[in-house]
C-alpha angles and dihedrals in degrees: 000000000000133000124226117251093247130036108268120241113271133215127231093277092053099252124122114251116261115255118234112267135198126233093256099050126062120241113271114247128226116234114227112232124233117283118248091251091056091046095058100284095267108174118240094015110154121232111243121203119207120208117221118232093214144359112296103179107235089111085077093063093100089055090051091051088048092053093046092049092048092050092046100042129213136268126209130176119195125184122205116201127180145098122301113271098034096109100254094147095042092052091050091052090048095047096055101031093235139098102251090149123047118214109283123239122220114246117250118269116270095024118141112253122224115277097206137038110270129217114214126176128196121183131194135177109227130178134199123179092342095310113121121209126185102208122195120188117194114202126196106205114189097030111146093356098109131088090237109040097176114141091001088137093059093087089051094048092047091049092054093045093047089055089052091049089050093053091045090053091051090050091054093053121107091233112048101165097108102047117162117206109211095156116133108252099183136017115202106200116199117216120200113247096242094137093221117079143301115298119235090255091055093050093045093047094052092044090056097045107035094091094047104044142018106267119212112181118204133181106233121221093006091173088083089069131066120238092257090051090048094053093046092048092051091052093051092046091052092049092051090049092049092046093055094041094240115166116220124183118269133177107275117238121234124193097227098048118131120243093253091057093046091049090048092052093047090051090051092048090050090061096057120147090043116228100213139181118194126205131143092186116112112234127193111225123214089253092057102259124133111224139162109252152100125282120223130175087254098049147291125308106210116210095206095046110102088204091063104041143345096253093115093053092047090052091045094054095038100044116005106042113009109030091106090048089054091051093046093046090050092049101036102037114014098037094041093052089051093044092050092048093047092049092045089051089055091051097255109144128192121232104232091200093065095081101040133083112250132188107243092223093049090043088052091050093046093050089046091051089048090049095049089046091052091048091049090050092048091048091050091049091051091049090051092050092047091050091049091050091049093048090050091048094048090048090053092047091048092050090049091049093051090049092051091049090051092051091047093052090050093051092044091052091049092050091050091051092049089048093052089050093053093047090054093051090049093055092051093049092051092047092052093242119137116258087233111047119226118251112243117229115242094205118101119236120229106278126239093229125078122217 
């Protein structure tokens, strides 16, 4: 690869014009120059485009990624949540054109219903045009079916968090070659077609889960509502979602997208929440076509007809255009936020200086200052400990001194008492008095006088 002596002329968009190529040689690519941030951040630096003299080959990188992805296959986990009877299993079968769920049988009369929300997973390996997809659908039977639905979302939240924990545990292993991604990449939440507004359980569920999973709200069995009722119901649902600051998944915006893709994403976003109808039963229409739909006395509702429901747009966003965005948002945003909170809760802190450019001299001074501060802190702590030890020792010595003084006073008082007693005995001996004085009789003797 060689650069021309002088900068090539550029077009209005800043790229060098392509050189003419022959049929046997690929078109030469233009190498993008380093961004100002990468070149030192000089203000006002112009972007220089270098024209390649020949074909290098890095234009085939997308093809290499494509081959690797096809060889490796893909994994996708989808959770469906909603009350019983809203057509969750039917919609999953309709989305992926396969019978993941067999027709359900009603429980016998008198049987005890489940007391808690269940978590059931079903996996299938499906292939289309050589691309393999391991699809896992997580169902939540029992959600919203009880008289008291308080905390009915807890088993679902625990299931999502346990999958995050399992993936985090795999990342911390020594050998990470066989990592299995069972994280939930999308959650389709089924809303009853009441035509009024979201119920408290709907709002509380989405509030608890919108930071842990990509929420995709859908209006189940929308063929029970008229077009005007569907439009008003969608507007009220979006108003409730905005009022409670609930984040639902929307198509991401990229700067270099073409107008067709932007228009397609805008059209998909305008259909949220999707009003869907599910059916995998082939129906013969009066005009001779065979479609998937539902037959009513007044006509046929076609699942794949965009004039009848939003099923096509839901499948387009979930499978055809934004499945990889759902996986990336789960890994880069939702899982990273959970992982960071988990590690911070365990006391693991991130050094912010690891990922920034630092001047070695400034870094050395900073480390020296930190070391001096650490030494000063240690010295202050040692002084404090020494002072505490000295104070404790002085208190003990003072207490011992007081005890000795008290004993000395007691012994001195006893000696003084003994000395005074000895002096008294000495005086009596010297005066000829007995040491023990005689007791005088109290009786009167007969007097010498007579009355």
